C-alpha positions as CSV (number, residue, x, y, z in Angstrom):
1,M,49.5,97.0,60.3
2,R,45.8,97.3,60.0
3,E,43.5,95.1,58.0
4,R,42.9,96.5,54.5
5,V,40.6,95.7,51.5
6,T,41.1,97.5,48.2
7,F,38.9,97.1,45.1
8,S,39.4,98.2,41.5
9,T,37.6,97.7,38.3
10,F,39.2,95.9,35.4
11,D,38.7,95.6,31.6
12,P,37.7,91.9,31.0
13,V,38.8,92.2,27.4
14,R,42.3,93.4,28.1
15,F,42.8,91.7,31.5
16,D,43.2,88.0,32.0
17,S,40.4,87.4,34.4
18,P,38.4,84.3,35.4
19,S,34.8,83.8,34.3
20,R,33.7,83.2,37.9
21,C,34.3,85.0,41.2
22,D,37.3,83.6,43.0
23,L,35.5,83.6,46.4
24,C,32.0,82.1,45.7
25,T,32.7,80.6,42.2
26,S,29.1,81.2,41.2
27,R,28.9,84.8,39.8
28,A,30.9,86.7,37.2
29,P,33.5,89.0,38.8
30,V,33.1,92.7,38.8
31,F,36.1,93.8,40.8
32,H,39.8,93.0,41.3
33,Y,40.4,92.9,45.0
34,E,43.4,92.8,47.4
35,H,42.8,91.8,51.1
36,S,45.6,92.0,53.6
37,G,45.2,90.8,57.2
38,D,45.7,92.4,60.5
39,G,49.5,91.9,60.5
40,A,49.7,89.6,63.4
41,V,51.1,87.0,61.0
42,R,53.1,88.4,58.2
43,Q,51.6,87.0,55.0
44,S,51.1,88.1,51.4
45,P,47.8,89.8,50.6
46,K,45.1,87.7,49.1
47,R,44.3,88.9,45.6
48,G,41.7,88.0,43.0
49,F,38.5,88.8,41.3
50,C,35.2,89.0,43.0
51,C,31.5,89.6,42.4
52,G,29.6,92.5,44.0
53,A,28.1,90.3,46.7
54,C,31.5,89.0,47.8
55,A,32.9,92.5,47.7
56,A,30.2,93.5,50.1
57,R,31.1,90.6,52.4
58,L,34.8,91.5,52.3
59,L,33.8,95.1,53.2
60,A,31.5,93.9,56.0
61,T,34.4,91.8,57.4
62,L,36.6,94.8,57.4
63,Q,33.9,96.9,59.2
64,N,33.4,94.2,61.8
65,A,37.2,94.1,62.5
66,E,37.3,97.9,62.8
67,S,34.2,97.9,65.1
68,Q,36.0,95.3,67.3
69,A,39.2,97.4,67.5
70,W,37.2,100.5,68.5
71,A,35.3,98.5,71.2
72,E,38.6,97.1,72.6
73,E,40.2,100.6,72.6
74,E,37.1,102.0,74.4
75,A,37.2,99.2,77.0
76,S,40.9,99.7,77.6
77,L,40.4,103.4,78.2
78,K,37.5,102.8,80.5
79,A,39.7,100.4,82.5
80,D,42.1,103.2,83.0
81,D,39.2,105.5,84.2
82,A,39.6,107.7,81.1
83,D,36.7,109.7,79.7
84,T,35.4,107.7,76.7
85,S,32.3,109.7,75.9
86,D,33.7,111.2,72.7
87,L,34.9,107.8,71.5
88,E,31.6,106.2,72.5
89,E,29.6,108.9,70.6
90,R,31.7,108.4,67.5
91,R,31.4,104.6,67.7
92,L,27.6,104.8,68.0
93,A,27.4,107.2,65.1
94,T,29.6,105.0,63.0
95,F,28.6,101.5,63.9
96,G,25.2,101.9,65.7
97,N,24.5,100.4,69.0
98,V,26.0,97.0,68.2
99,R,28.8,96.0,70.5
100,R,31.2,93.5,68.9
């Protein structure tokens, strides 16, 4: 199982939502979110309501995890003397020159 973050909007009048973001507790929530981990340990997804800034942080965390997975796959293929030029080109186009 891969890590996953999903966001949805909600109607604050019709939905019982908190007045503050569940993550930072300082801003009003904009999204309902669900975050499930990498599956190494089977656990229930984290669900709640978050502000835009916390949604961006959750998404950045997901991007970092994916960048790391790509880098590990590339390193594994290089160790097997496989041609990784296509993967490297795609990684650079997707994540830039940052190695995680």
